[in-house]
N, C-alpha and C positions, 0 to 999 in steps of 0.2 A: 296108306293114302287117306283112307276114311278117317283114321285117328288124327292125322294132320289137319284135315278139314275141320274136324270137331274142335280141335284146339284153336284153330284160327277163328272159328265162329265164337268160341268162348272168349277169346282175347278181344274180339270186336265188341262183344257184349259188355265186357268189363270197361273197355274204353268208352262205350256209349253211356254206360251208367255213370262213370266218372264225369263225363261231359255234362250229363243231365244234372248231376249234383252241383257242378260249378255254375250252371245256368240258374239253378234254384237259389244258390247262395247269392249270385249277382242280383237276382230279382228281389230277394229279401233285403239285401243291403240297399238297393235302390228305393224300395218301399220305405225303409227306415229313414233314408236321407230325405225322401219326399215328406215323410211325416214330420221330421224335425224342421224342415223348411216351412211346412204349413204352420207348425206350432210357433216358429219364430215370426212368421208373417202375421199370424193372429195376435201374438203378443205385441208386435210393433204397431199393429192397427189399433189395439186396445190402448196402448200407451199414447198413440197419436190422438185418439178421440178424447181420452181423459185429459191430456195436456191442452187440447184445443178448447175444451169446455172450461178448464181452469183459467187459461190465459184470457179468454174472452171477457171474464168478469173482473179482471184486475185493473186497478187504476193507480195504485201506489203500494209500495212495501218499504220496510225499513231494515237496516242492518246496523250492527254495532250498538252504541248506546241508544236506547229507545226514547223517542220523543213523544211527550204528552201534548197533543195538538190543542187541547182545551186550556191547559195551564201554561203552554208555551215554555216547556222546561224539559231538560234532559235529566235522567236518573242514572247515577253510576252503578247502582245495584241491579239495574235492568239492562242486560247486555246480550245481544245475539251475535255469535261469532261471524266474522267476515269470511267469504270464500277466499282462499289464499291467493288465487289468481288476481282478483280485484284488488286485494290488499297490496300485492307486489306491483301491479300495474299503476295504481294511483300514486304510490310512493315514487316509482320511477319517473312518471310524468312530472311530478312536483320537483323532484331532485334535478331533472334536466332544466327546469325553469329557474333553478337557483335556490329553491326552498329545501335545503339539505336536512333540516330537522323535522320535516313534515311527518305527522302521525295520522293515519287514517283511522278515525275513531267512530264515525257514524256516516251513514249514507241513506239517501232517499232515492228509491228507484221509481221513476215515473213511467207509466205505460200509456202512451198516447194512441188514440185512434185517429183516422184521417180528419175527423171533424172535431178533434180535441183542441184545447188551448190552455194556456196557463197565464193568469193575469199578472201584471207587474207587481213585484214584491221585493222585500229585502230578506236576506238570510242573516238575521241579527240576534238570534237567540244564543248562539254559541258564546262561551266565556272567553274566547280569544279570537281576534281578527288578524293576528300576526301571520297566520298560515292561510293558504288559499283554499278555495273550493275547486276541486278537480271534477270536471263534468265530461262524461264519456257517452257518446251517442251511437246507437245502432238502428238500422232500419231506414225508413223513409226520411228524406231531408226535412229540415224545419227552418223557419224564419225565427231568429233569436234577436230580441230587442234588448239593448242595454242603454240606460240613461245615466243620470247622475245621482247624487245623494238625496235629492228631493224630486218630487213628481213634476215640478215645474220645468225641470231641464228636459229638453227634447231628446228622445232616444234615437239611436241609429241602429240599422238592421245589419245582421250578419247571417249569411247562409251557412247552416250547419249540416254537413253530410254524414252519412254512415261511416263510422270509424274516426270521426273528428273528436278531438279533445279540446275543451276550453278551460283555461285557468283564470279564475277570478281572484287575483291577489293584489296587495297594495291598495291603491285608491279604489279600484273596481270591486274590491271585497265588500265595500259599503254602498254599492250602487244598486238602484232599482233595475230589475230585469224581468223578462217574461218571454213567453212563446205564443204569439198570436196565430200561427198558421203552420200546419203540417202539409207538406207537398206530396199529394198522392201520386203513386206510380214512379217514385224516384229511387226504389231499392236498387243497389248496384247489381249489374248482371252476374258478377261472380257469386253473389249470395243466392241469386235465383238458380244458377246452375248447380250450386252445392246442394240444394234441397233435393236434387234428383239422384244423389249418390246413394247407391244401394247399401253401402256400409253403415249408414246412419241408423240410429235407433228410431223408434216411432216418436219418442219424446223430442229428440233432436230435430227430426223432420217437422214436427208440429211447431217448434219455435221458429224455424226458418219460414214456414208458411205464414205464421203469425206476422212476421216482420214484413211480408209483402204488402200488408195493408196497415202497418202500425209503425211506431217508433218507441224504442226503449232508451231512456236516459238515466244514467247512474251518476248522481252528484255526491261526491265524497268530501267530507270535511273533518278537520280537527275540532274537537269540542272544548277541551280543557287546555289551559296554558302548559307549555313545556316546562317541566321542573328542571332548573339548572343545577347540576351537581358541583 
């Protein structure tokens, strides 16, 4: 009987030791998960802060064939690759509008704050006007003015919202246009909600927060004539 009790006690000890080991393993795994989570949160925070600082200083950038603002000229030997998503999207928009031979060769990305504006101007440096300018907007809404081929023609206003695309082709390709006003507080609710998604990286979250008080416009154009085969 004493021997049976001893074996029972020993069995309970072994069971207790096994349970303690499992608890320790669970604690270690939890600590590791917490550590990885903290590292990811710190990484996302750093990405968000770095992106926030970078975006706050941006006014414009260029893609594709680079434009010399002083000489008002494009150079074929100076080319920055397009993001494939923007390349495909701009072609699809132009194609749906009937411009089936459109080639996205250059883009100017404008970064607007709520107090920014863009004076009336012509996009007249490209070597072809047969293909349109495809303009895609994200963020706060804007008032877009488009007039005629001279400054004497009175412009009319169009409200441009986030996600809108404007195609300036045909006659409008040679018309004066500008952006006199960004409308603060007009970011769509779905983009505001998206910024709260925990699955986003810090960099993605910083872009969405930037859009709450800003507007990004991507205007894409073909620079050189299409070579007919």
